[in-house]
Every structure is written in C-alpha cells, then in structure tokens.
PDB file of N, CA, C and O in Angstrom:
ATOM      1  N   MET A   1      50.094  20.596   3.218  1.00  0.00           N
ATOM      2  CA  MET A   1      48.685  20.852   3.471  1.00  0.00           C
ATOM      3  C   MET A   1      48.210  19.923   4.588  1.00  0.00           C
ATOM      4  O   MET A   1      48.570  18.746   4.624  1.00  0.00           O
ATOM      5  N   TYR A   2      47.421  20.448   5.471  1.00  0.00           N
ATOM      6  CA  TYR A   2      46.914  19.660   6.583  1.00  0.00           C
ATOM      7  C   TYR A   2      45.700  18.854   6.136  1.00  0.00           C
ATOM      8  O   TYR A   2      45.122  19.110   5.080  1.00  0.00           O
ATOM      9  N   THR A   3      45.341  17.920   6.920  1.00  0.00           N
ATOM     10  CA  THR A   3      44.103  17.188   6.712  1.00  0.00           C
ATOM     11  C   THR A   3      43.304  17.225   8.015  1.00  0.00           C
ATOM     12  O   THR A   3      43.875  17.140   9.102  1.00  0.00           O
ATOM     13  N   GLN A   4      42.009  17.349   7.903  1.00  0.00           N
ATOM     14  CA  GLN A   4      41.155  17.396   9.088  1.00  0.00           C
ATOM     15  C   GLN A   4      40.948  16.009   9.677  1.00  0.00           C
ATOM     16  O   GLN A   4      40.508  15.885  10.820  1.00  0.00           O
ATOM     17  N   PHE A   5      41.255  14.978   8.925  1.00  0.00           N
ATOM     18  CA  PHE A   5      41.024  13.614   9.381  1.00  0.00           C
ATOM     19  C   PHE A   5      42.332  13.010   9.869  1.00  0.00           C
ATOM     20  O   PHE A   5      43.334  13.003   9.154  1.00  0.00           O
ATOM     21  N   LYS A   6      42.307  12.514  11.074  1.00  0.00           N
ATOM     22  CA  LYS A   6      43.484  11.887  11.679  1.00  0.00           C
ATOM     23  C   LYS A   6      43.144  10.436  11.999  1.00  0.00           C
ATOM     24  O   LYS A   6      41.979  10.075  12.161  1.00  0.00           O
ATOM     25  N   LYS A   7      44.181   9.618  12.085  1.00  0.00           N
ATOM     26  CA  LYS A   7      43.942   8.244  12.505  1.00  0.00           C
ATOM     27  C   LYS A   7      44.781   7.928  13.727  1.00  0.00           C
ATOM     28  O   LYS A   7      45.846   8.504  13.945  1.00  0.00           O
ATOM     29  N   TRP A   8      44.280   7.012  14.505  1.00  0.00           N
ATOM     30  CA  TRP A   8      44.872   6.666  15.781  1.00  0.00           C
ATOM     31  C   TRP A   8      44.840   5.153  15.913  1.00  0.00           C
ATOM     32  O   TRP A   8      43.819   4.519  15.648  1.00  0.00           O
ATOM     33  N   TYR A   9      45.957   4.582  16.323  1.00  0.00           N
ATOM     34  CA  TYR A   9      46.065   3.143  16.532  1.00  0.00           C
ATOM     35  C   TYR A   9      46.065   2.874  18.042  1.00  0.00           C
ATOM     36  O   TYR A   9      47.101   3.014  18.692  1.00  0.00           O
ATOM     37  N   PRO A  10      44.923   2.492  18.597  1.00  0.00           N
ATOM     38  CA  PRO A  10      44.852   2.302  20.049  1.00  0.00           C
ATOM     39  C   PRO A  10      45.571   1.023  20.486  1.00  0.00           C
ATOM     40  O   PRO A  10      45.810   0.110  19.695  1.00  0.00           O
ATOM     41  N   TYR A  11      45.898   1.001  21.752  1.00  0.00           N
ATOM     42  CA  TYR A  11      46.496  -0.197  22.339  1.00  0.00           C
ATOM     43  C   TYR A  11      45.444  -1.296  22.387  1.00  0.00           C
ATOM     44  O   TYR A  11      44.303  -1.061  22.787  1.00  0.00           O
ATOM     45  N   ILE A  12      45.834  -2.482  21.982  1.00  0.00           N
ATOM     46  CA  ILE A  12      44.936  -3.637  22.015  1.00  0.00           C
ATOM     47  C   ILE A  12      45.495  -4.607  23.045  1.00  0.00           C
ATOM     48  O   ILE A  12      46.547  -5.213  22.843  1.00  0.00           O
ATOM     49  N   GLY A  13      44.785  -4.742  24.133  1.00  0.00           N
ATOM     50  CA  GLY A  13      45.236  -5.612  25.216  1.00  0.00           C
ATOM     51  C   GLY A  13      44.973  -7.082  24.927  1.00  0.00           C
ATOM     52  O   GLY A  13      44.075  -7.405  24.150  1.00  0.00           O
ATOM     53  N   PRO A  14      45.731  -7.966  25.531  1.00  0.00           N
ATOM     54  CA  PRO A  14      45.536  -9.397  25.282  1.00  0.00           C
ATOM     55  C   PRO A  14      44.243  -9.947  25.889  1.00  0.00           C
ATOM     56  O   PRO A  14      43.792 -11.023  25.497  1.00  0.00           O
ATOM     57  N   PHE A  15      43.647  -9.230  26.830  1.00  0.00           N
ATOM     58  CA  PHE A  15      42.440  -9.731  27.492  1.00  0.00           C
ATOM     59  C   PHE A  15      41.209  -8.895  27.162  1.00  0.00           C
ATOM     60  O   PHE A  15      40.228  -8.939  27.904  1.00  0.00           O
ATOM     61  N   ASP A  16      41.234  -8.137  26.072  1.00  0.00           N
ATOM     62  CA  ASP A  16      40.060  -7.364  25.667  1.00  0.00           C
ATOM     63  C   ASP A  16      38.929  -8.318  25.286  1.00  0.00           C
ATOM     64  O   ASP A  16      39.152  -9.247  24.510  1.00  0.00           O
ATOM     65  N   PRO A  17      37.728  -8.110  25.811  1.00  0.00           N
ATOM     66  CA  PRO A  17      36.636  -9.053  25.550  1.00  0.00           C
ATOM     67  C   PRO A  17      36.003  -8.890  24.163  1.00  0.00           C
ATOM     68  O   PRO A  17      35.357  -9.817  23.675  1.00  0.00           O
ATOM     69  N   CYS A  18      36.176  -7.743  23.530  1.00  0.00           N
ATOM     70  CA  CYS A  18      35.540  -7.493  22.239  1.00  0.00           C
ATOM     71  C   CYS A  18      36.589  -7.507  21.132  1.00  0.00           C
ATOM     72  O   CYS A  18      37.770  -7.279  21.394  1.00  0.00           O
ATOM     73  N   PRO A  19      36.167  -7.772  19.895  1.00  0.00           N
ATOM     74  CA  PRO A  19      37.123  -7.682  18.800  1.00  0.00           C
ATOM     75  C   PRO A  19      37.625  -6.237  18.667  1.00  0.00           C
ATOM     76  O   PRO A  19      36.830  -5.301  18.751  1.00  0.00           O
ATOM     77  N   PRO A  20      38.907  -6.051  18.463  1.00  0.00           N
ATOM     78  CA  PRO A  20      39.456  -4.692  18.460  1.00  0.00           C
ATOM     79  C   PRO A  20      39.176  -3.941  17.166  1.00  0.00           C
ATOM     80  O   PRO A  20      39.028  -4.532  16.097  1.00  0.00           O
ATOM     81  N   ILE A  21      39.110  -2.629  17.296  1.00  0.00           N
ATOM     82  CA  ILE A  21      39.123  -1.740  16.138  1.00  0.00           C
ATOM     83  C   ILE A  21      40.565  -1.267  16.035  1.00  0.00           C
ATOM     84  O   ILE A  21      41.019  -0.471  16.856  1.00  0.00           O
ATOM     85  N   ARG A  22      41.275  -1.745  15.045  1.00  0.00           N
ATOM     86  CA  ARG A  22      42.717  -1.520  14.982  1.00  0.00           C
ATOM     87  C   ARG A  22      43.086  -0.087  14.624  1.00  0.00           C
ATOM     88  O   ARG A  22      44.099   0.426  15.099  1.00  0.00           O
ATOM     89  N   CYS A  23      42.285   0.557  13.804  1.00  0.00           N
ATOM     90  CA  CYS A  23      42.569   1.938  13.406  1.00  0.00           C
ATOM     91  C   CYS A  23      41.304   2.758  13.610  1.00  0.00           C
ATOM     92  O   CYS A  23      40.253   2.422  13.065  1.00  0.00           O
ATOM     93  N   LYS A  24      41.395   3.827  14.387  1.00  0.00           N
ATOM     94  CA  LYS A  24      40.249   4.707  14.622  1.00  0.00           C
ATOM     95  C   LYS A  24      40.516   6.046  13.946  1.00  0.00           C
ATOM     96  O   LYS A  24      41.625   6.576  14.015  1.00  0.00           O
ATOM     97  N   TRP A  25      39.505   6.579  13.300  1.00  0.00           N
ATOM     98  CA  TRP A  25      39.595   7.876  12.629  1.00  0.00           C
ATOM     99  C   TRP A  25      38.841   8.908  13.444  1.00  0.00           C
ATOM    100  O   TRP A  25      37.824   8.596  14.063  1.00  0.00           O
ATOM    101  N   TYR A  26      39.333  10.129  13.446  1.00  0.00           N
ATOM    102  CA  TYR A  26      38.611  11.222  14.080  1.00  0.00           C
ATOM    103  C   TYR A  26      38.822  12.490  13.269  1.00  0.00           C
ATOM    104  O   TYR A  26      39.773  12.610  12.496  1.00  0.00           O
ATOM    105  N   ASN A  27      37.920  13.420  13.462  1.00  0.00           N
ATOM    106  CA  ASN A  27      37.889  14.659  12.700  1.00  0.00           C
ATOM    107  C   ASN A  27      38.300  15.809  13.609  1.00  0.00           C
ATOM    108  O   ASN A  27      37.799  15.931  14.727  1.00  0.00           O
ATOM    109  N   THR A  28      39.214  16.653  13.132  1.00  0.00           N
ATOM    110  CA  THR A  28      39.617  17.833  13.895  1.00  0.00           C
ATOM    111  C   THR A  28      39.007  19.071  13.243  1.00  0.00           C
ATOM    112  O   THR A  28      38.917  19.134  12.017  1.00  0.00           O
ATOM    113  N   PRO A  29      38.591  20.049  14.032  1.00  0.00           N
ATOM    114  CA  PRO A  29      37.969  21.242  13.457  1.00  0.00           C
ATOM    115  C   PRO A  29      38.998  22.119  12.746  1.00  0.00           C
ATOM    116  O   PRO A  29      40.156  22.172  13.160  1.00  0.00           O
ATOM    117  N   PRO A  30      38.585  22.809  11.676  1.00  0.00           N
ATOM    118  CA  PRO A  30      39.533  23.611  10.900  1.00  0.00           C
ATOM    119  C   PRO A  30      40.109  24.799  11.652  1.00  0.00           C
ATOM    120  O   PRO A  30      41.183  25.275  11.284  1.00  0.00           O
ATOM    121  N   GLN A  31      39.443  25.303  12.694  1.00  0.00           N
ATOM    122  CA  GLN A  31      39.984  26.465  13.399  1.00  0.00           C
ATOM    123  C   GLN A  31      41.267  26.128  14.152  1.00  0.00           C
ATOM    124  O   GLN A  31      41.986  27.039  14.565  1.00  0.00           O
ATOM    125  N   LEU A  32      41.572  24.856  14.340  1.00  0.00           N
ATOM    126  CA  LEU A  32      42.835  24.486  14.979  1.00  0.00           C
ATOM    127  C   LEU A  32      44.037  24.858  14.121  1.00  0.00           C
ATOM    128  O   LEU A  32      45.140  25.031  14.641  1.00  0.00           O
ATOM    129  N   TYR A  33      43.836  24.983  12.820  1.00  0.00           N
ATOM    130  CA  TYR A  33      44.935  25.219  11.896  1.00  0.00           C
ATOM    131  C   TYR A  33      45.049  26.672  11.454  1.00  0.00           C
ATOM    132  O   TYR A  33      45.934  27.008  10.667  1.00  0.00           O
ATOM    133  N   MET A  34      44.169  27.537  11.947  1.00  0.00           N
ATOM    134  CA  MET A  34      44.266  28.971  11.656  1.00  0.00           C
ATOM    135  C   MET A  34      44.836  29.664  12.887  1.00  0.00           C
ATOM    136  O   MET A  34      44.227  29.632  13.956  1.00  0.00           O
ATOM    137  N   THR A  35      45.996  30.289  12.743  1.00  0.00           N
ATOM    138  CA  THR A  35      46.606  30.952  13.895  1.00  0.00           C
ATOM    139  C   THR A  35      45.925  32.280  14.203  1.00  0.00           C
ATOM    140  O   THR A  35      45.929  32.719  15.353  1.00  0.00           O
ATOM    141  N   PHE A  36      45.343  32.921  13.202  1.00  0.00           N
ATOM    142  CA  PHE A  36      44.583  34.155  13.404  1.00  0.00           C
ATOM    143  C   PHE A  36      43.534  34.232  12.311  1.00  0.00           C
ATOM    144  O   PHE A  36      43.626  33.544  11.294  1.00  0.00           O
ATOM    145  N   GLN A  37      42.545  35.070  12.528  1.00  0.00           N
ATOM    146  CA  GLN A  37      41.492  35.244  11.528  1.00  0.00           C
ATOM    147  C   GLN A  37      41.850  36.432  10.652  1.00  0.00           C
ATOM    148  O   GLN A  37      41.792  37.573  11.113  1.00  0.00           O
ATOM    149  N   PRO A  38      42.219  36.191   9.399  1.00  0.00           N
ATOM    150  CA  PRO A  38      42.596  37.299   8.535  1.00  0.00           C
ATOM    151  C   PRO A  38      41.390  38.174   8.199  1.00  0.00           C
ATOM    152  O   PRO A  38      40.265  37.679   8.141  1.00  0.00           O
ATOM    153  N   PRO A  39      41.614  39.454   7.980  1.00  0.00           N
ATOM    154  CA  PRO A  39      40.498  40.329   7.610  1.00  0.00           C
ATOM    155  C   PRO A  39      40.012  40.024   6.196  1.00  0.00           C
ATOM    156  O   PRO A  39      40.782  39.595   5.337  1.00  0.00           O
ATOM    157  N   GLY A  40      38.744  40.251   5.977  1.00  0.00           N
ATOM    158  CA  GLY A  40      38.175  40.104   4.636  1.00  0.00           C
ATOM    159  C   GLY A  40      37.906  38.669   4.222  1.00  0.00           C
ATOM    160  O   GLY A  40      37.892  38.372   3.028  1.00  0.00           O
ATOM    161  N   LEU A  41      37.691  37.773   5.171  1.00  0.00           N
ATOM    162  CA  LEU A  41      37.346  36.398   4.797  1.00  0.00           C
ATOM    163  C   LEU A  41      35.989  36.389   4.104  1.00  0.00           C
ATOM    164  O   LEU A  41      35.090  37.128   4.506  1.00  0.00           O
ATOM    165  N   PRO A  42      35.825  35.564   3.070  1.00  0.00           N
ATOM    166  CA  PRO A  42      34.497  35.459   2.456  1.00  0.00           C
ATOM    167  C   PRO A  42      33.501  34.873   3.453  1.00  0.00           C
ATOM    168  O   PRO A  42      33.869  34.107   4.343  1.00  0.00           O
ATOM    169  N   GLN A  43      32.238  35.247   3.285  1.00  0.00           N
ATOM    170  CA  GLN A  43      31.202  34.810   4.217  1.00  0.00           C
ATOM    171  C   GLN A  43      30.090  34.083   3.477  1.00  0.00           C
ATOM    172  O   GLN A  43      29.801  34.360   2.312  1.00  0.00           O
ATOM    173  N   PHE A  44      29.475  33.144   4.190  1.00  0.00           N
ATOM    174  CA  PHE A  44      28.279  32.498   3.672  1.00  0.00           C
ATOM    175  C   PHE A  44      27.120  33.487   3.720  1.00  0.00           C
ATOM    176  O   PHE A  44      27.160  34.468   4.462  1.00  0.00           O
ATOM    177  N   SER A  45      26.092  33.220   2.924  1.00  0.00           N
ATOM    178  CA  SER A  45      24.847  33.971   3.060  1.00  0.00           C
ATOM    179  C   SER A  45      24.223  33.590   4.405  1.00  0.00           C
ATOM    180  O   SER A  45      24.580  32.558   4.972  1.00  0.00           O
ATOM    181  N   PRO A  46      23.300  34.402   4.925  1.00  0.00           N
ATOM    182  CA  PRO A  46      22.701  34.053   6.225  1.00  0.00           C
ATOM    183  C   PRO A  46      22.071  32.658   6.251  1.00  0.00           C
ATOM    184  O   PRO A  46      22.191  31.940   7.243  1.00  0.00           O
ATOM    185  N   TYR A  47      21.404  32.278   5.167  1.00  0.00           N
ATOM    186  CA  TYR A  47      20.796  30.944   5.124  1.00  0.00           C
ATOM    187  C   TYR A  47      21.865  29.854   5.165  1.00  0.00           C
ATOM    188  O   TYR A  47      21.752  28.896   5.931  1.00  0.00           O
ATOM    189  N   GLU A  48      22.903  30.000   4.340  1.00  0.00           N
ATOM    190  CA  GLU A  48      23.984  29.010   4.323  1.00  0.00           C
ATOM    191  C   GLU A  48      24.713  28.964   5.661  1.00  0.00           C
ATOM    192  O   GLU A  48      25.117  27.891   6.109  1.00  0.00           O
ATOM    193  N   ALA A  49      24.884  30.116   6.302  1.00  0.00           N
ATOM    194  CA  ALA A  49      25.565  30.149   7.598  1.00  0.00           C
ATOM    195  C   ALA A  49      24.768  29.379   8.648  1.00  0.00           C
ATOM    196  O   ALA A  49      25.353  28.671   9.468  1.00  0.00           O
ATOM    197  N   LEU A  50      23.451  29.506   8.634  1.00  0.00           N
ATOM    198  CA  LEU A  50      22.632  28.750   9.578  1.00  0.00           C
ATOM    199  C   LEU A  50      22.653  27.258   9.262  1.00  0.00           C
ATOM    200  O   LEU A  50      22.616  26.424  10.167  1.00  0.00           O
ATOM    201  N   ARG A  51      22.712  26.931   7.984  1.00  0.00           N
ATOM    202  CA  ARG A  51      22.714  25.522   7.589  1.00  0.00           C
ATOM    203  C   ARG A  51      24.043  24.840   7.916  1.00  0.00           C
ATOM    204  O   ARG A  51      24.058  23.690   8.354  1.00  0.00           O
ATOM    205  N   THR A  52      25.166  25.549   7.704  1.00  0.00           N
ATOM    206  CA  THR A  52      26.478  24.945   7.931  1.00  0.00           C
ATOM    207  C   THR A  52      26.981  25.127   9.351  1.00  0.00           C
ATOM    208  O   THR A  52      27.849  24.374   9.794  1.00  0.00           O
ATOM    209  N   GLY A  53      26.459  26.110  10.077  1.00  0.00           N
ATOM    210  CA  GLY A  53      26.868  26.313  11.458  1.00  0.00           C
ATOM    211  C   GLY A  53      28.032  27.265  11.636  1.00  0.00           C
ATOM    212  O   GLY A  53      28.547  27.403  12.746  1.00  0.00           O
ATOM    213  N   THR A  54      28.457  27.923  10.576  1.00  0.00           N
ATOM    214  CA  THR A  54      29.533  28.911  10.669  1.00  0.00           C
ATOM    215  C   THR A  54      29.319  29.987   9.617  1.00  0.00           C
ATOM    216  O   THR A  54      28.677  29.750   8.593  1.00  0.00           O
ATOM    217  N   LEU A  55      29.852  31.152   9.873  1.00  0.00           N
ATOM    218  CA  LEU A  55      29.698  32.257   8.931  1.00  0.00           C
ATOM    219  C   LEU A  55      30.745  32.210   7.824  1.00  0.00           C
ATOM    220  O   LEU A  55      30.501  32.699   6.721  1.00  0.00           O
ATOM    221  N   TRP A  56      31.902  31.631   8.106  1.00  0.00           N
ATOM    222  CA  TRP A  56      33.013  31.669   7.160  1.00  0.00           C
ATOM    223  C   TRP A  56      33.267  30.295   6.545  1.00  0.00           C
ATOM    224  O   TRP A  56      33.393  29.313   7.276  1.00  0.00           O
ATOM    225  N   PRO A  57      33.346  30.206   5.217  1.00  0.00           N
ATOM    226  CA  PRO A  57      33.634  28.918   4.574  1.00  0.00           C
ATOM    227  C   PRO A  57      34.987  28.331   4.978  1.00  0.00           C
ATOM    228  O   PRO A  57      35.152  27.111   4.971  1.00  0.00           O
ATOM    229  N   ALA A  58      35.953  29.176   5.329  1.00  0.00           N
ATOM    230  CA  ALA A  58      37.265  28.664   5.736  1.00  0.00           C
ATOM    231  C   ALA A  58      37.189  27.891   7.049  1.00  0.00           C
ATOM    232  O   ALA A  58      38.061  27.068   7.327  1.00  0.00           O
ATOM    233  N   LEU A  59      36.166  28.141   7.857  1.00  0.00           N
ATOM    234  CA  LEU A  59      36.021  27.452   9.137  1.00  0.00           C
ATOM    235  C   LEU A  59      34.990  26.332   9.096  1.00  0.00           C
ATOM    236  O   LEU A  59      34.641  25.768  10.133  1.00  0.00           O
ATOM    237  N   TYR A  60      34.508  26.011   7.913  1.00  0.00           N
ATOM    238  CA  TYR A  60      33.528  24.932   7.790  1.00  0.00           C
ATOM    239  C   TYR A  60      34.256  23.604   7.635  1.00  0.00           C
ATOM    240  O   TYR A  60      35.146  23.468   6.795  1.00  0.00           O
ATOM    241  N   GLY A  61      33.881  22.646   8.434  1.00  0.00           N
ATOM    242  CA  GLY A  61      34.422  21.294   8.325  1.00  0.00           C
ATOM    243  C   GLY A  61      33.278  20.308   8.252  1.00  0.00           C
ATOM    244  O   GLY A  61      32.466  20.250   9.175  1.00  0.00           O
ATOM    245  N   PRO A  62      33.185  19.533   7.192  1.00  0.00           N
ATOM    246  CA  PRO A  62      32.085  18.578   7.101  1.00  0.00           C
ATOM    247  C   PRO A  62      32.234  17.484   8.145  1.00  0.00           C
ATOM    248  O   PRO A  62      33.337  17.003   8.403  1.00  0.00           O
ATOM    249  N   TYR A  63      31.138  17.103   8.731  1.00  0.00           N
ATOM    250  CA  TYR A  63      31.141  16.034   9.729  1.00  0.00           C
ATOM    251  C   TYR A  63      30.732  14.741   9.052  1.00  0.00           C
ATOM    252  O   TYR A  63      29.673  14.662   8.430  1.00  0.00           O
ATOM    253  N   THR A  64      31.564  13.746   9.175  1.00  0.00           N
ATOM    254  CA  THR A  64      31.263  12.439   8.616  1.00  0.00           C
ATOM    255  C   THR A  64      31.063  11.467   9.773  1.00  0.00           C
ATOM    256  O   THR A  64      32.031  11.124  10.452  1.00  0.00           O
ATOM    257  N   PRO A  65      29.846  11.018  10.015  1.00  0.00           N
ATOM    258  CA  PRO A  65      29.644  10.108  11.142  1.00  0.00           C
ATOM    259  C   PRO A  65      30.281   8.743  10.892  1.00  0.00           C
ATOM    260  O   PRO A  65      30.403   8.296   9.751  1.00  0.00           O
ATOM    261  N   ASN A  66      30.680   8.098  11.976  1.00  0.00           N
ATOM    262  CA  ASN A  66      31.233   6.748  11.980  1.00  0.00           C
ATOM    263  C   ASN A  66      32.467   6.631  11.092  1.00  0.00           C
ATOM    264  O   ASN A  66      32.454   5.925  10.083  1.00  0.00           O
ATOM    265  N   LEU A  67      33.517   7.320  11.471  1.00  0.00           N
ATOM    266  CA  LEU A  67      34.754   7.254  10.705  1.00  0.00           C
ATOM    267  C   LEU A  67      35.551   5.985  10.977  1.00  0.00           C
ATOM    268  O   LEU A  67      36.585   5.774  10.343  1.00  0.00           O
ATOM    269  N   THR A  68      35.112   5.144  11.887  1.00  0.00           N
ATOM    270  CA  THR A  68      35.856   3.915  12.158  1.00  0.00           C
ATOM    271  C   THR A  68      35.670   2.890  11.056  1.00  0.00           C
ATOM    272  O   THR A  68      36.460   1.952  10.953  1.00  0.00           O
ATOM    273  N   VAL A  69      34.646   3.046  10.231  1.00  0.00           N
ATOM    274  CA  VAL A  69      34.391   2.099   9.157  1.00  0.00           C
ATOM    275  C   VAL A  69      34.881   2.701   7.855  1.00  0.00           C
ATOM    276  O   VAL A  69      34.202   3.553   7.282  1.00  0.00           O
ATOM    277  N   GLY A  70      36.026   2.286   7.378  1.00  0.00           N
ATOM    278  CA  GLY A  70      36.506   2.683   6.066  1.00  0.00           C
ATOM    279  C   GLY A  70      37.326   3.946   6.004  1.00  0.00           C
ATOM    280  O   GLY A  70      37.954   4.191   4.974  1.00  0.00           O
ATOM    281  N   GLY A  71      37.363   4.749   7.019  1.00  0.00           N
ATOM    282  CA  GLY A  71      38.153   5.969   6.983  1.00  0.00           C
ATOM    283  C   GLY A  71      37.461   7.071   6.211  1.00  0.00           C
ATOM    284  O   GLY A  71      36.301   6.925   5.824  1.00  0.00           O
ATOM    285  N   PRO A  72      38.168   8.187   5.979  1.00  0.00           N
ATOM    286  CA  PRO A  72      37.543   9.313   5.287  1.00  0.00           C
ATOM    287  C   PRO A  72      37.310   8.998   3.818  1.00  0.00           C
ATOM    288  O   PRO A  72      38.043   8.225   3.201  1.00  0.00           O
ATOM    289  N   ALA A  73      36.277   9.615   3.282  1.00  0.00           N
ATOM    290  CA  ALA A  73      35.923   9.380   1.879  1.00  0.00           C
ATOM    291  C   ALA A  73      36.848  10.101   0.942  1.00  0.00           C
ATOM    292  O   ALA A  73      36.689  10.009  -0.275  1.00  0.00           O
TER     293      ALA A  73
END
C-alpha cells in the first residue's frame, strides 16, 4: 500500500547559517497512484465536493500544513 506522505533528507552543508531541518515531509496527491480512472467511482455530494475540492473520494487527499514538525499524524 502506498502512502501519500514522503520524507526527504536534504543535504546539510557545513557552512549553513541556520539550524538544519534534518528530515522534511511532503504530501503527494493521490492521483499520482491511479494509472486510470475506473468507471463507477463513488462520488461526493455536490456540497461535499465543493468542500473537499474533488468529486471523487478516491482522489481526496487531506492537506496537513507544516509537515516538517513531527511528520504525518
């Protein structure tokens, strides 16, 4: 099973002026993992689709701001 949350270990130079963030987290959208859109996907109601930003629950990915602190929940 895939995960939408990835982590990245950036290069930390010896002369960086700021304290480094050793592990950075980022979120990838779920449509990257669907090779095609199968027919008959369930759909959100119009209100839910406007609130979530997509018509299909399979393509909904929650956005978690500031993933550099603590990683995904």
